[in-house]
C-alpha positions in Angstrom: -74.5 -55.4 20.2 -77.0 -52.9 18.8 -80.3 -54.4 17.6 -80.7 -51.6 15.0 -80.8 -52.9 11.5 -80.9 -51.2 8.1 -81.7 -52.5 4.6 -78.7 -54.1 2.9 -79.4 -51.8 0.0 -78.8 -48.8 2.1 -75.3 -49.9 3.0 -74.6 -50.7 -0.6 -75.9 -47.2 -1.6 -73.6 -45.5 0.9 -70.6 -47.5 -0.3 -71.5 -46.4 -3.9 -71.6 -42.8 -2.8 -68.2 -43.2 -1.2 -66.8 -44.5 -4.5 -65.9 -47.8 -2.9 -68.1 -49.8 -5.3 -70.3 -49.2 -8.3 -73.7 -50.4 -7.2 -74.7 -51.5 -10.7 -71.7 -53.9 -10.9 -72.5 -55.7 -7.6 -73.9 -59.1 -8.2 -73.9 -60.4 -4.6 -74.0 -59.0 -1.1 -73.3 -60.9 2.1 -73.3 -60.3 5.8 -71.3 -61.8 8.7 -71.6 -61.1 12.4 -68.2 -61.4 14.1 -70.0 -61.3 17.5 -67.5 -58.7 19.0 -67.2 -55.0 19.3 -64.2 -53.8 17.1 -61.7 -51.0 17.6 -61.8 -49.5 14.2 -59.0 -47.0 14.8 -56.6 -49.8 15.8 -57.9 -51.9 12.8 -57.2 -49.1 10.4 -53.7 -48.7 11.6 -52.9 -52.4 11.7 -54.4 -53.3 8.3 -52.7 -50.4 6.6 -54.0 -47.5 4.4 -53.2 -49.4 1.2 -56.0 -51.8 1.8 -58.3 -49.8 4.1 -60.2 -46.5 3.9 -61.4 -45.1 7.2 -63.3 -41.8 7.1 -65.7 -41.9 10.1 -67.0 -38.5 9.4 -68.4 -39.9 6.1 -69.0 -43.5 6.8 -69.0 -45.2 10.3 -66.9 -48.2 9.3 -63.7 -49.4 7.6 -63.8 -50.0 3.8 -61.6 -53.0 3.2 -60.3 -54.1 -0.2 -59.1 -57.8 -0.4 -55.4 -58.4 -1.0 -56.0 -60.5 -4.1 -57.5 -57.6 -6.0 -60.9 -59.3 -6.3 -63.8 -57.2 -7.4 -65.2 -57.0 -3.9 -65.2 -54.7 -0.9 -66.1 -55.2 2.7 -67.5 -52.6 5.1 -66.4 -53.5 8.7 -68.5 -51.8 11.3 -67.7 -51.3 15.0 -70.5 -53.6 16.2 -68.8 -56.6 14.5 -70.9 -56.5 11.2 -69.0 -57.2 8.0 -70.9 -56.3 4.9 -69.5 -57.6 1.6 -70.4 -56.4 -1.9 -68.9 -58.4 -4.8 -69.4 -59.4 -8.4 -69.9 -63.1 -7.7 -71.2 -65.0 -4.7 -68.3 -67.5 -4.7 -65.9 -64.9 -3.4 -68.1 -63.4 -0.6 -67.1 -66.0 2.1 -63.5 -65.7 1.2 -63.6 -61.9 1.8 -65.1 -62.5 5.3 -62.5 -65.1 6.1 -59.7 -62.7 5.0 -61.1 -59.8 7.2 -61.5 -62.2 10.1 -58.1 -63.6 9.9 -56.5 -60.2 9.7 -58.3 -58.9 12.8 -57.4 -62.1 14.7 -53.7 -61.7 13.7 -53.8 -58.1 15.0 -55.1 -59.2 18.3 -58.3 -57.2 17.8 -60.7 -60.2 17.6 -60.9 -63.6 19.2 -61.3 -66.3 16.5 -65.1 -66.6 16.1 -64.8 -70.0 14.6 -67.3 -71.7 12.2 -70.3 -70.7 14.4 -70.1 -67.0 13.3 -73.2 -65.9 11.4 -72.9 -65.6 7.6 -75.7 -64.9 5.2 -75.8 -64.4 1.4 -78.1 -61.7 0.0 -79.3 -60.4 3.3 -82.3 -58.1 3.3 -81.2 -56.3 6.5 -77.9 -56.0 8.5 -77.3 -54.9 12.1 -75.5 -51.6 12.4 -74.1 -49.6 15.3 -76.0 -46.4 16.5 -73.5 -44.1 14.8 -74.5 -45.5 11.4 -77.7 -43.5 11.4 -76.1 -40.1 12.1 -76.6 -38.6 8.6 -75.8 -40.0 5.2 -72.5 -40.1 3.3 -70.9 -36.6 3.4 -73.8 -35.1 5.3 -72.8 -35.6 8.9 -71.4 -32.6 10.7 -68.8 -33.7 13.2 -68.4 -31.5 16.2 -65.0 -30.0 17.2 -64.2 -32.9 19.6 -65.1 -35.6 17.1 -63.0 -33.9 14.4 -59.9 -34.5 16.4 -60.5 -38.2 16.7 -59.4 -39.1 13.1 -57.2 -42.0 12.1 -54.5 -39.5 11.3 -54.4 -38.2 14.8 -54.4 -41.7 16.2 -51.5 -42.7 13.9 -49.5 -39.6 15.1 -50.1 -40.5 18.7 -48.8 -44.0 18.0 -45.2 -42.7 17.5 -45.3 -40.1 20.4 -44.3 -41.6 23.8 -45.4 -39.8 26.9 -43.1 -37.0 28.0 -42.6 -35.0 31.2 -46.3 -34.1 31.5 -47.5 -37.7 31.7 -50.5 -38.7 33.7 -49.0 -42.1 34.2 -47.8 -42.5 37.8 -46.3 -45.3 39.9 -49.2 -46.8 42.0 -46.8 -47.2 45.0 -45.1 -43.7 45.2 -46.8 -41.5 42.6 -43.6 -40.9 40.7 -44.3 -39.8 37.0 -43.5 -42.4 34.4 -43.1 -42.5 30.6 -44.9 -45.8 30.2 -41.7 -47.6 29.1 -40.3 -48.6 32.5 -40.5 -52.1 34.0 -39.6 -50.8 37.5 -40.3 -47.4 39.1 -37.0 -45.4 39.1 -38.0 -43.7 42.3 -39.1 -46.6 44.6 -38.2 -49.8 42.6 -41.7 -51.1 42.5 -42.4 -53.6 39.6 -44.8 -51.9 37.2 -47.9 -53.1 35.4 -47.4 -52.9 31.7 -49.1 -49.8 30.3 -49.8 -48.2 26.9 -47.2 -45.5 26.5 -49.7 -43.2 24.7 -52.7 -43.2 27.1 -51.5 -45.1 30.2 -54.1 -47.9 29.9 -53.1 -51.1 31.8 -52.2 -54.0 29.5 -52.3 -57.7 30.1 -49.1 -58.2 28.1 -50.6 -60.1 25.2 -52.0 -57.2 23.1 -50.6 -56.0 19.8 -52.7 -52.8 20.0 -54.0 -50.8 23.0 -57.7 -51.6 23.5 -58.2 -48.1 24.7 -56.5 -45.8 22.1 -55.3 -48.2 19.3 -51.6 -47.5 19.7 -49.3 -50.3 18.5 -47.8 -51.8 21.8 -46.3 -54.9 20.3 -42.9 -53.4 20.0 -42.8 -52.0 23.6 
């Protein structure tokens, strides 16, 4: 995990600039360390756009709104930091618990248990390196980064590999779609793979750790 930290007020300011919160209405901030790197593309797809805003070119994290409609918002960063801004301190821990439970259910996080770091009114919070690349709306993504949006990832989720696939049978080299259990050419039993990127799966994932594609239904 990155050791870089920024003032909690800076995170709050950027959330205000995004329109996620009104800084003047925030009574309490909190910080939790989930002690794990997070795949934000997969999290954005799994949590759903009704509750999550993810615009990495403007802010390097998910902006999550609690299901119960509480006056609170959580910024979930890729290094495992969850920053909460809310009107009252009594709801801060509940927001962290809700985020954590959702990520665990999606298979994107091992349950951190009660030992996970939680702090009310932090002065500084750890952030990933990409946090410091410009302020809200000022970063200029390059052409390659501009293609890595959540919308692109979501489109890839529904597009299985076709004839030009890079997935091949390890035994005979026959091209595969990623959906076979056995190679149609030589009959070799195949390792489960993500149909979108070819990443080898253990079989227990809901989302591909490499590209974020939903593999639970495969």
